[in-house]
C-alpha positions as CSV (number, residue, x, y, z in Angstrom):
1,T,-12.4,1.0,18.8
2,K,-14.9,2.8,22.2
3,K,-13.8,6.5,21.5
4,C,-14.6,5.5,17.2
5,V,-18.0,4.4,18.3
6,E,-18.5,7.2,20.7
7,Y,-17.9,9.4,18.1
8,I,-20.6,7.7,15.0
9,H,-23.2,8.2,17.3
10,A,-22.0,12.2,18.3
11,R,-21.9,12.7,14.6
12,S,-24.9,10.8,13.9
13,V,-27.0,13.4,16.6
14,K,-26.2,15.9,14.5
15,D,-26.6,15.0,11.1
16,N,-23.4,16.4,9.7
17,P,-20.8,14.7,7.5
18,F,-17.9,13.1,9.1
19,F,-13.9,11.9,8.2
20,L,-12.7,8.9,10.7
21,F,-9.4,7.8,10.5
22,F,-9.1,4.5,12.7
23,A,-5.6,3.2,12.6
24,L,-4.8,0.4,14.0
25,T,-1.2,-1.3,15.2
26,T,-2.2,-4.5,13.5
27,P,0.3,-5.3,10.9
28,H,3.3,-3.2,13.7
29,T,4.5,-3.3,17.1
30,P,3.5,-3.5,19.9
31,I,1.9,-7.5,19.4
32,A,-0.2,-6.3,22.3
33,P,-4.2,-7.8,22.5
34,S,-6.1,-7.3,25.2
35,A,-7.2,-8.8,28.0
36,A,-10.0,-10.5,26.3
37,F,-8.5,-11.6,23.9
38,Q,-5.0,-12.6,24.6
39,G,-4.9,-16.5,24.1
40,K,-8.7,-16.5,22.0
41,S,-7.0,-18.1,18.8
42,G,-5.0,-20.9,20.5
43,I,-1.9,-19.8,17.6
44,S,-0.1,-16.6,19.0
45,P,-0.4,-13.1,21.0
46,Y,-0.1,-11.8,17.0
47,A,-3.1,-13.9,15.8
48,D,-4.6,-12.9,18.9
49,L,-4.5,-9.6,17.7
50,L,-5.7,-10.4,14.2
51,M,-8.7,-11.3,15.8
52,E,-9.2,-8.5,17.8
53,T,-8.8,-6.4,14.9
54,D,-11.2,-8.4,13.4
55,W,-13.9,-7.7,16.6
56,A,-12.5,-3.8,16.4
57,V,-14.1,-3.5,13.1
58,G,-17.2,-5.2,13.7
59,Q,-17.7,-2.7,16.7
60,V,-17.8,0.3,13.9
61,M,-19.4,-1.3,11.3
62,D,-22.0,-1.8,14.4
63,A,-22.1,1.7,15.0
64,L,-22.8,2.7,11.7
65,R,-26.0,-0.2,11.5
66,S,-27.3,0.9,14.6
67,T,-27.0,5.0,13.6
68,G,-28.3,4.0,9.9
69,L,-25.3,5.6,8.1
70,A,-24.2,2.6,6.8
71,D,-25.8,2.6,3.7
72,D,-24.9,6.0,3.6
73,T,-20.8,5.8,5.1
74,L,-17.8,4.8,2.1
75,V,-15.7,2.5,4.8
76,I,-12.4,1.9,3.5
77,F,-10.4,-1.3,5.4
78,T,-6.7,-1.3,4.2
79,A,-2.5,-1.6,5.5
80,D,0.4,0.7,5.2
81,N,2.8,-2.1,4.8
82,G,3.0,-5.5,5.2
83,T,3.6,-7.2,8.5
84,S,6.0,-6.9,10.6
85,P,8.4,-9.8,11.4
86,K,8.0,-9.1,15.5
87,C,4.8,-11.6,14.4
88,D,6.6,-14.5,14.0
89,F,6.5,-15.4,10.5
90,D,7.9,-19.6,11.0
91,G,5.9,-19.9,14.3
92,L,2.8,-18.9,12.4
93,R,3.2,-21.4,9.5
94,K,3.9,-23.8,11.9
95,Q,0.4,-23.0,13.3
96,G,-1.2,-23.4,9.6
97,A,-1.5,-19.7,9.6
98,D,1.1,-18.1,6.7
99,L,1.0,-14.6,6.1
100,Q,3.3,-15.2,3.7
101,V,2.0,-17.5,1.6
102,H,1.3,-15.1,-1.9
103,W,4.2,-12.6,-1.3
104,R,7.9,-12.7,-1.1
105,G,9.2,-10.6,1.9
106,M,7.7,-8.3,4.9
107,K,7.2,-4.8,6.4
108,A,10.3,-2.4,5.0
109,D,10.7,-4.7,2.1
110,A,10.7,-3.2,-1.9
111,W,9.8,-6.6,-2.3
112,E,5.7,-7.4,-2.8
113,G,4.8,-8.9,0.7
114,G,6.2,-5.3,1.7
115,H,3.2,-3.6,-0.4
116,R,0.5,-6.1,-0.9
117,V,-1.9,-5.2,1.2
118,P,-5.4,-5.3,1.6
119,F,-8.0,-3.1,0.5
120,I,-11.6,-3.5,1.0
121,V,-14.1,-0.8,-0.2
122,R,-17.9,-0.3,1.3
123,W,-20.0,2.0,-0.1
124,P,-23.4,0.4,-0.8
125,G,-25.3,2.1,-3.7
126,V,-21.9,2.8,-5.3
127,V,-19.8,-0.3,-5.2
128,K,-20.7,-3.9,-6.2
129,A,-20.8,-5.9,-3.6
130,G,-18.4,-8.5,-4.3
131,S,-17.5,-7.2,-7.2
132,Q,-13.7,-6.8,-7.4
133,A,-11.0,-4.8,-9.6
134,D,-7.4,-5.8,-10.8
135,Q,-6.0,-1.9,-11.2
136,T,-2.5,-0.9,-9.7
137,I,-3.4,1.5,-6.4
138,S,-1.6,2.8,-3.7
139,L,-3.2,4.6,-0.4
140,V,-1.9,7.8,-1.8
141,D,-5.4,7.7,-4.0
142,I,-7.3,7.6,-0.9
143,M,-6.7,11.6,-0.8
144,R,-7.9,12.2,-3.7
145,T,-10.7,9.8,-3.7
146,C,-12.2,11.8,-0.8
147,G,-12.0,15.0,-2.4
148,D,-14.1,14.2,-5.4
149,A,-16.8,11.3,-2.9
150,A,-17.1,15.0,-1.2
151,G,-16.7,17.3,-4.1
152,A,-13.9,19.3,-2.4
153,K,-11.0,20.4,-5.1
154,V,-7.3,19.1,-3.8
155,P,-5.4,21.7,-4.5
156,V,-2.2,21.0,-7.7
157,N,0.8,21.4,-4.7
158,A,-1.2,18.4,-2.9
159,A,-1.5,14.7,-3.1
160,E,1.1,15.3,-6.5
161,D,0.6,11.4,-6.9
162,S,-2.8,10.8,-6.1
163,V,-5.9,10.0,-8.3
164,S,-9.3,9.4,-7.5
165,L,-10.1,6.0,-7.4
166,L,-13.9,6.8,-8.2
167,P,-13.7,5.4,-11.6
168,V,-13.1,2.3,-10.5
169,L,-15.3,2.1,-7.3
170,K,-18.3,2.5,-9.7
171,N,-17.2,0.0,-12.2
172,T,-16.6,2.3,-15.3
173,S,-14.9,1.1,-18.3
174,L,-11.4,2.5,-18.5
175,E,-9.9,3.1,-21.7
176,S,-6.1,3.2,-19.6
177,P,-4.8,2.5,-15.8
178,L,-5.5,4.8,-13.4
179,H,-1.3,5.5,-12.7
180,K,1.1,6.0,-15.5
181,A,3.2,4.0,-13.0
182,V,2.8,3.6,-9.3
183,V,6.4,4.7,-7.0
184,M,7.4,2.6,-3.9
185,H,10.1,2.8,-1.5
186,S,11.9,0.8,1.2
187,G,12.6,1.1,4.6
188,G,16.2,0.5,3.7
189,G,16.6,3.7,0.8
190,F,15.6,2.1,-2.3
191,F,12.7,2.9,-4.8
192,A,10.4,0.2,-6.7
193,I,8.3,1.2,-9.8
194,R,5.2,-0.4,-11.1
195,R,3.6,-0.7,-14.8
196,G,1.5,-3.6,-15.3
197,K,3.3,-6.5,-15.3
198,W,6.4,-4.5,-14.6
199,K,8.3,-4.3,-11.3
200,L,11.8,-2.9,-11.4
201,Q,13.4,-2.7,-7.6
202,F,16.6,-0.5,-7.7
203,S,18.3,-2.8,-5.0
204,R,20.5,-6.1,-5.0
205,G,18.1,-7.8,-2.4
206,S,15.1,-6.8,-0.1
207,G,15.7,-3.1,0.2
208,G,14.6,-4.2,3.9
209,W,14.6,-6.4,6.9
210,S,14.5,-9.9,4.5
211,Q,17.0,-11.8,3.8
212,P,19.2,-11.0,1.5
213,N,20.0,-7.6,2.7
214,E,22.0,-5.4,0.2
215,K,24.9,-6.2,2.4
216,S,24.8,-10.2,1.8
217,A,23.1,-9.3,-1.9
218,S,26.2,-7.8,-2.7
219,A,28.5,-9.7,-1.1
220,A,26.7,-13.0,-3.6
221,G,27.4,-10.9,-6.3
222,S,24.1,-10.0,-7.3
223,P,23.0,-7.6,-9.4
224,P,22.3,-4.1,-8.6
225,I,18.4,-4.1,-9.2
226,Q,16.1,-6.2,-10.6
227,L,12.9,-6.5,-12.7
228,Y,9.9,-8.9,-12.3
229,D,7.3,-10.2,-14.2
230,L,4.7,-10.0,-11.6
231,D,2.2,-11.9,-14.2
232,A,4.4,-14.5,-14.9
233,D,6.5,-14.3,-11.5
234,P,4.1,-13.4,-8.6
235,K,6.3,-14.2,-5.8
236,E,9.6,-12.4,-7.4
237,S,11.4,-15.5,-7.2
238,R,13.0,-14.7,-11.4
239,N,15.2,-11.6,-11.8
240,V,15.1,-10.7,-15.7
241,Q,16.2,-7.3,-15.6
242,S,19.0,-9.2,-18.1
243,K,16.6,-10.3,-20.5
244,H,14.7,-6.6,-20.7
245,P,17.3,-3.8,-20.7
246,E,14.0,-1.7,-22.9
247,V,12.3,-2.4,-20.0
248,V,15.0,-1.4,-17.8
249,M,15.4,1.8,-19.7
250,E,12.0,2.7,-19.6
251,L,10.9,2.0,-16.2
252,T,14.2,3.9,-14.9
253,K,13.8,7.3,-17.3
254,T,9.7,7.2,-15.8
255,L,10.8,7.4,-12.5
256,K,13.7,10.2,-12.8
257,R,11.1,11.7,-13.9
258,M,8.6,11.8,-12.2
259,I,11.4,13.0,-9.3
260,A,12.3,15.6,-11.3
261,D,9.0,16.9,-11.8
262,G,7.7,16.6,-8.1
263,R,4.9,14.6,-9.2
264,S,4.0,11.2,-10.5
265,T,0.1,12.1,-12.3
266,P,-0.6,15.0,-15.1
267,G,0.2,18.8,-13.6
268,S,2.5,21.4,-13.4
269,R,5.8,20.6,-12.1
270,Q,6.2,20.9,-8.0
271,E,9.4,20.7,-6.2
272,N,11.0,18.3,-4.0
273,E,11.9,18.6,-0.7
274,G,14.3,21.1,0.0
275,G,14.4,21.5,-4.2
276,A,16.4,17.7,-4.6
277,I,16.2,16.2,-7.3
278,W,18.4,12.9,-7.0
279,W,18.4,10.2,-4.5
280,K,21.7,8.5,-3.9
281,E,19.9,4.7,-4.2
282,L,18.8,5.5,-7.6
283,P,21.8,5.1,-11.1
284,W,21.6,9.0,-12.0
285,E,23.6,9.8,-15.0
286,K,23.5,13.2,-14.7
287,P,21.0,14.9,-12.3
288,V,17.8,15.6,-14.5
289,D,17.5,13.3,-17.7
290,E,17.1,14.9,-20.7
């Protein structure tokens, strides 16, 4: 935090545009709040760390305000995945802090609790204060968003899954979603794909650390795929894959095509790592879909 504040002050003196990536450890381990925050929450060390995170973000914002840069700076606050189980979800719940109240799962899972994260943007004059958007986006979109905001052209062989969020940030009326579909991946190596209200998950269980995992879900005879209507069932409690085979087929073909093309956005085909076009956890019928 101190280094970030110093950097902001140094850049303001030079009057140069800058990009600052401040990676906190909060959704991860180690759970190591500084001495000034230990015991501050009265709940747990992880809750202390959340309070310190809030303080750290406040220090960065104070630095932007004191240097006169706050009104000309795009600030994005987000996280790269759900919370680590080391936070002790049950212990937090007993203290009235339920981190899983909205979504199923945690860090490493293919379920929503592994991927739904805060995404808060402050950009005076561009983003209307207090506004919200319901577009499905991904953190990969930050690259093209920053490129678009800075007037930089992203090469065709870079950020192949990224789209600019500027239309959403500017509250532009859109005729179609930014993404044709959004692809996700779990810590255990399992894919999921989201389009609109539908989410197709290629695993029997969480795909990660939560129970049932793949071994226990297989022993229980769970099907090899999961389909959820996130509008009707945001907690992913009802697997409806058997009721909507046409949705399963469509989303499977979409994911296969994206992998074969090496991208999920419009553009020329790009080679995957080592030329690979398949993954063992996907139900491929042949190397490349017709």
